[in-house]
GULOMI-952280 format. One line per 8 residues: number of its first residue (from 1); for each residue x, y negated, z negated of C-alpha. Coordinates in steps of 0.02 Angstrom, whole numbers, plus 50000, padded with zeros to 5 digits. Layout:
NUM	X Y Z | ... $
***
This chain:
1	55775 48789 52623 | 55629 48681 52565 | 55576 48813 52438 | 55753 48824 52366 | 55766 48634 52361 | 55602 48620 52265 | 55658 48753 52142 | 55824 48666 52118 $
9	55736 48502 52085 | 55621 48580 51954 | 55766 48667 51866 | 55865 48506 51868 | 55723 48408 51791 | 55702 48538 51654 | 55887 48538 51615 | 55894 48349 51608 $
17	55744 48338 51493 | 55829 48460 51374 | 55993 48364 51383 | 55909 48201 51336 | 55871 48254 51159 | 55977 48409 51129 | 56158 48402 51187 | 56192 48555 51081 $
25	56090 48655 51209 | 56198 48586 51348 | 56357 48637 51259 | 56315 48801 51177 | 56387 48908 51317 | 56543 48804 51348 | 56703 48894 51300 | 56835 48768 51354 $
33	56910 48640 51236 | 56869 48486 51339 | 56840 48324 51242 | 56821 48381 51061 | 56828 48208 50982 | 56684 48147 51089 | 56580 48305 51070 | 56607 48310 50882 $
41	56560 48127 50863 | 56402 48154 50965 | 56348 48308 50867 | 56388 48229 50699 | 56293 48069 50740 | 56141 48171 50788 | 56155 48276 50630 | 56166 48121 50520 $
49	56017 48045 50609 | 55914 48205 50590 | 55958 48219 50405 | 55908 48040 50370 | 55742 48052 50464 | 55589 48131 50380 | 55559 48294 50471 | 55718 48269 50572 $
57	55779 48445 50535 | 55614 48529 50578 | 55597 48648 50723 | 55582 48566 50893 | 55461 48612 51034 | 55570 48762 51077 | 55561 48828 50899 | 55742 48781 50864 $
65	55796 48710 50695 | 55881 48549 50751 | 56005 48537 50608 | 56057 48720 50616 | 56080 48701 50804 | 56193 48551 50776 | 56288 48651 50644 | 56316 48785 50775 $
73	56376 48657 50901 | 56504 48591 50778 | 56558 48769 50741 | 56575 48800 50927 | 56691 48651 50946 | 56799 48713 50802 | 56802 48888 50877 | 56854 48838 51053 $
81	56973 48703 50987 | 57059 48796 50843 | 57192 48660 50825 | 57066 48516 50818 | 57080 48460 50638 | 56926 48344 50634 | 56808 48483 50686 | 56889 48603 50562 $
89	56866 48474 50424 | 56685 48444 50472 | 56645 48630 50470 | 56730 48643 50300 | 56621 48504 50233 | 56463 48585 50304 | 56511 48752 50228 | 56544 48667 50061 $
97	56373 48585 50067 | 56297 48758 50101 | 56393 48826 49949 | 56490 48943 50064 | 56653 48913 49971 | 56744 49058 50054 | 56714 48990 50228 | 56755 48812 50175 $
105	56917 48869 50094 | 56967 48966 50249 | 56941 48813 50360 | 57037 48703 50238 | 57181 48827 50237 | 57186 48817 50427 | 57198 48628 50416 | 57337 48633 50288 $
113	57431 48758 50395 | 57417 48641 50545 | 57455 48480 50452 | 57577 48482 50309 | 57499 48323 50239 | 57310 48309 50238 | 57251 48238 50071 | 57065 48241 50115 $
121	57073 48428 50146 | 57170 48448 49984 | 57037 48350 49888 | 56898 48463 49950 | 56999 48622 49919 | 57030 48565 49740 | 56845 48525 49715 | 56802 48702 49767 $
129	56929 48773 49644 | 56853 48668 49505 | 56676 48723 49547 | 56735 48903 49547 | 56817 48876 49377 | 56992 48912 49442 | 57086 48784 49339 | 57260 48861 49353 $
137	57251 48859 49543 | 57183 48681 49545 | 57320 48615 49431 | 57460 48695 49532 | 57384 48654 49701 | 57351 48471 49658 | 57525 48446 49587 | 57599 48510 49750 $
145	57485 48401 49854 | 57518 48245 49752 | 57703 48269 49783 | 57663 48260 49969 | 57537 48116 49954 | 57584 48018 49798 | 57485 47865 49852 | 57316 47949 49876 $
153	57192 47888 49746 | 57064 48028 49765 | 57195 48163 49738 | 57238 48076 49574 | 57055 48068 49523 | 57027 48253 49555 | 57188 48292 49461 | 57124 48187 49316 $
161	56962 48288 49320 | 57062 48449 49315 | 57165 48389 49167 | 57005 48333 49081 | 56931 48507 49103 | 57092 48580 49032 | 57079 48471 48877 | 57234 48370 48922 $
169	57150 48202 48894 | 57301 48088 48882 | 57375 48157 49043 | 57205 48138 49125 | 57195 47958 49067 | 57369 47924 49141 | 57320 47997 49309 | 57159 47898 49309 $
177	57257 47737 49278 | 57370 47779 49425 | 57216 47815 49533 | 57144 47645 49489 | 57306 47558 49539 | 57299 47653 49703 | 57122 47594 49740 | 56999 47705 49646 $
185	56844 47598 49608 | 56837 47524 49434 | 56654 47574 49411 | 56702 47758 49424 | 56861 47737 49321 | 56766 47648 49181 | 56636 47787 49177 | 56771 47921 49162 $
193	56863 47825 49027 | 56696 47820 48936 | 56691 48010 48946 | 56864 48018 48868 | 56812 47906 48724 | 56649 47999 48698 | 56738 48166 48695 | 56855 48099 48560 $
201	56707 48033 48460 | 56747 47849 48493 | 56566 47807 48531 | 56576 47618 48525 | 56719 47617 48650 | 56622 47740 48758 | 56468 47628 48756 | 56568 47477 48813 $
209	56646 47574 48956 | 56480 47647 49013 | 56405 47474 49009 | 56549 47406 49113 | 56523 47545 49240 | 56336 47510 49248 | 56366 47324 49269 | 56486 47355 49413 $
217	56370 47478 49503 | 56190 47446 49457 | 56119 47583 49569 | 56221 47722 49487 | 56123 47818 49355 | 56259 47920 49270 | 56331 47785 49155 | 56155 47725 49110 $
225	56106 47903 49064 | 56260 47925 48953 | 56233 47753 48876 | 56052 47793 48831 | 56108 47957 48754 | 56236 47868 48645 | 56110 47739 48586 | 56022 47878 48492 $
233	56182 47923 48398 | 56256 47834 48246 | 56419 47742 48276 | 56500 47805 48117 | 56615 47954 48123 | 56728 48019 48258 | 56669 48195 48289 | 56718 48259 48463 $
241	56565 48269 48574 | 56594 48435 48660 | 56583 48355 48832 | 56652 48463 48971 | 56705 48429 49150 | 56530 48449 49220 | 56503 48266 49175 | 56654 48210 49276 $
249	56601 48125 49438 | 56721 48176 49576 | 56754 48066 49727 | 56636 48083 49873 | 56664 48226 49994 | 56779 48172 50136 | 56715 48198 50313 $
***
């Protein structure tokens, strides 16, 4: 009995030491959908901390890549809780960041099948379509989703980007104005309006809008970069610039 007790104590101490810094080890064999909100929040917080710490994603003493292990833990939660929309959304975001658009799209489709209205999932699905160059799908999909969520600013912004890519500048400008009324930040709206003016060859108007954007968000480099580029061009003439949608700054990825 004493031998078994000693062994149990040693095993317990080893397990506890592992649990202290790696809850993903504790959970990797669990197959029941217990408390997904809590488990997801714990794993996501650890992942954010690891990402923001120099060397935080390096291999630990057991040779395990911390960030990949946390990815797997989040995937596990989504697998054992297939109707848990937050974990599906998080795995979609992680797949998007890894450029695994097929996997991200599959997870987003699952969300949109579970919840008729989920504008954040729609925003990310549309971003993927834009990055894949599938403009017809993006236009149709966003129109449908805006009918379901007419008050969602980011949907309007992504729709404006899609119209911009399609060369439908006036429609894009209209959608951007609606997005601003719904809460889209003026610094981003001003930058995009600058793109419209630059594309039309209205360089002075573009400069003023880029400067407004830079004044409103001093730590954002995109308007400053465009502004510096325009300073090297003459103001006379209205030749279209040839700008394309790669310069359009989409809203941040929802998580």
